[in-house]
N, C-alpha and C positions, 0 to 999 in steps of 0.2 A: 716603141713608145719614146725613144730617145728624141731629144729636141735640141736645137741650137739655142744658146742663151738669149739671142735677140728675138726668137720666135715666141717666148713666153709672154711678152708684152702684147701680143696680138689677140689673145683670147680675153674674154671678159671675166669679171669676178664670178658671176653665176656659173659660167662654163668651167672655171677653175675648181669651184667647189664640187660641181658634178663629177669632174674627173678625179678629184681627191676621194670622193665617196666610192667611185668605181675601183680605185686602187685599193682602198681599205677592204672592200668586199673581196677582192682578189687575194689579198694578204690573209684573210680569214680562212682561206681554203687550207686543208691539211697538207697537201702535196705541192707546195710552191717551189719551183725551180730556183736554185740559188742565184743563177745569172739573172733571171727575171726579177727576183727579189731585189737585187742590187739596182737594177734599172728603175724599178718602181719606187724604191726609196729615194733615189736621186730625183726622179720626176716629182715626187711628192714634195721634196724640199724646195724645188723650183716653184711649184704651185703655191706653197705656203708663203714664200717670199713675195710672189706676185700679189697675193691676197693682202699681205701686210702693207705693201706699197699702195695698193688701191685704197685700203682703209685709211692710211695716213693722208693720202691726197684728198679723199673725201672729207676728212676731218678738217683739213686746212681750208677747203672751200666753204664748209659750213661756218667755220670761225670767221671767215671774211664776210660772208653774208650777214651774220649776226652783228659783227662790228659795224658794217655799213648801215644796217637797220637801226642800230642804236644812235647813229649820227643824225638820222632823220627826225 
């Protein structure tokens, strides 16, 4: 499940959320391997960062559209 930092940008927001849900489900199991746990937590952090970036970018685009609509 390890990924390179630049690969995280290649998946979409919905896919990132789906992967986060899968990680959460895996973490809810009682017998999680410590090494796997560390990898999953790292991947979850990367996915959360990606989602925050996507939300921020979408917010900026929406603000631009609203600002341009107000000018008309």
